[in-house]
N, C-alpha and C positions, 0 to 999 in steps of 0.2 A: 504493500500500500504506500501511498505517496504522502508527502508533507506539502501543504499549501501555505503561502505567505500572502497576507492580505493587507493592502493599504486602502484606507477610505471606508473602513467597516462601519463607521457611524453615519455615513451618507445615505442618500435615498436608495441608490442602486446597491452600494456596498453592504448595507445592512441585510438586504435580501440575499445577496450573494454569500455572505458569511453563513447564513442559515442553511443555504443549499449545500455549501461545502461541508458543514458539520453533519448534515444529514446523509451525505454521500458515503457509500461503503468504499469508495476509491481512496479515501484519505484516512490515515490513522492519526494525523496531527494537523491542526490548523493554527498558525501563528498570526495574530493580528496586531499591527502597530497602530496605536491610537494615542491621542493627547491626554486622555483620561480613562479610567476604568469603564468597561462596557457593561451594559445592563443585560448581559448574556452569560450564562454559565453552562459549561459542557465539559465532560471529561477530556474531549479531544482538544479543547481550546487553551491556548497560551496567549495571554495579552501582555504585550510589551509597551510600556509608556514611553512615548518619544515623539519627536517631530523631525523636520528636515535637519535642523541644526544638530540634533543629538544622534542621528543615524550612524555616523562613523563609530561612536562609542558602543553601539548595539551590534556592530558588524558580526561578531562571532556568533550571535544568536539568530542572525537572519539567514538561516540555512534551510533551503526547501527545494523541492523538485520543480515547483511552479510558483510564479508570482502573479498576483492579481492586483491591478492598480485601478482604482475607481476614485482617484483624488480629484478635487476641484473646488473652486470657490465661486462667488458671484461678484459682480461689480458693486452691488449694494453692500456686501460684507467687506469687500476689499477694493475700495475705489482707487487706491494708488496703483498705477500700472506696474511699477517695479516690484511691489510686494505681491501683486497678483501673479506676475510672471514666476516668482520664486515658488509659489504654491502650485501653479498649474503646469509649470515646466521643470523647474530645478528639482523639486521634491520627487516627482516620478522618475526622473532620469537618475538621480543619485540612488534611489531605492533599487532601480533596475540594475545599475552598475554593481552595487554591492551583492545583490542576489546572483547576478551572472558570475561574478568572481568567486562566489561560494558554491557554484556548481548547478544553479538552476538551469533547467533545459528549456522551459517554456515561459512566455510572458503573455498576459492577457491585459490589454490596455483599453480603457474607455476614453474616447475623445469626443468628437462631434462631427455631424454631417458638414461637409464643406471644408474640413481641415485641410490647410494648404500652407506650407512654409513660405510661399511666395505671395500670399494674400496681402492686400492692403488693409484688411480689417484685423485689428489687433487680436481679437478673440480667436479668429480662424487661423491667423498666423501662429499664435502661441500653440494651439492644438496641433498644427502641422509640424512645428518645430519639435514638439515632444515626440511625435511619431517618428520623425526623421532621426532624432538622436537615439531613441530606443531601438529602432531598426539597425542602426550602426553598431549596436552591441552584438549583433549576430547570434542571437539565441537559436537553438535548433528549431523552435517553432515560435512565431510571433503572430498573435491574434489581435487585431485592432477592431474595436466596435465603435461605430460612428452613429449614435442615435440622433434623431432630430428632436422634436418635442418629447419630453419625458412626462408621461401622464401618470396620474395617481395622486392620492391625498397625502400631503406633507404634514408633519407635526407643526411646522411653523405656519402662522397665519399670513398668507401672501395674497391679498385680494386681487391685485393686478395679475399675478400668475394664474390664479384660479380662473379668471376671465379668459386669459389666453388659452388655457387648457380646454376650457369649454368650447371655445371657437374652433380649436384644432380637432376636437371630437366631431364637429360638423364637417370640417374640411377633409378629414381622413379618407372617406370613400371617394372623394373627387380627385385624389392624388394618385394618378395611374401613370403607367409608362415610365419615362425618365423621372417624373416627379414623385414616384412611389417612395424614393429614398427619404423624402421629407415627411412621410407619415409618422405620426406619433406612436409610441409604444409605452406601455405601463412599465414603471421602474422594476417591478418584480419580474415581468416578462423578460426584460433585458438581462436581469440577473440569471434567470433560468437558462437563457440562451448561452450566456457565458459559461455556466456550469456544464451545459451539454456539449459545448465546443471542446471543453477539456477532455471529453471522452472520445473525441473523433479528431485526432491530430495526425494528419498526413502531409499537408502542405507546409512548406517552410514559412511562408507569409500568407496570411489571409485577412482580408478586410471585409467586415460585415456592415451592411446598411440594414434598413428596416426589412427589406425583402428576405435577405439571408438570415436575419435573426428570427423572423417569423417562420422560415422553413425549418430552422433548428427546433423550434418549439413543437413542430409537428412530428418530429422523429421520436 
């Protein structure tokens, strides 16, 4: 059985993913790195308290077969672009570098639809640069998930986001053909797709948009 290393386990996708990995018979141990203790208890689970700055000190404990990265912030929480970049780019890259050096063979990374290191849009450029830099680490298998709108109820009260999600629910059936990649998916479904992808690793690099994630859910 395998060991999984999870970053972003307190997030909307990451919290569902953590539960999926703990429930999977494929893993004997799941290590989650978080800034504070998790409200989850499981015999398989080891929680390491840390953040980007403290990762080097945790290096000897960041040993796993697979690393799952669902880190990210929002411009509301982190309006400063330099700090935003540290969380959305630097933290995932440092985590992946350490895991790779410790022998991890596969990486599963959540970014966003439209990610492009050459984009003129800061958000999409940041997501594209984290993809580029993690791809350069040359894992045996790299899986990149590019969701569009992430649907589902959050713990936080975000009225504007709730409105956008409601609108997206109406738009979803209209997004067909090339526009299908912009369909929204529920956070737990994205997590389920990531967990399923870990069971079917054949290609060296694979990128999943909505269509590919939905196909995984049907397997």
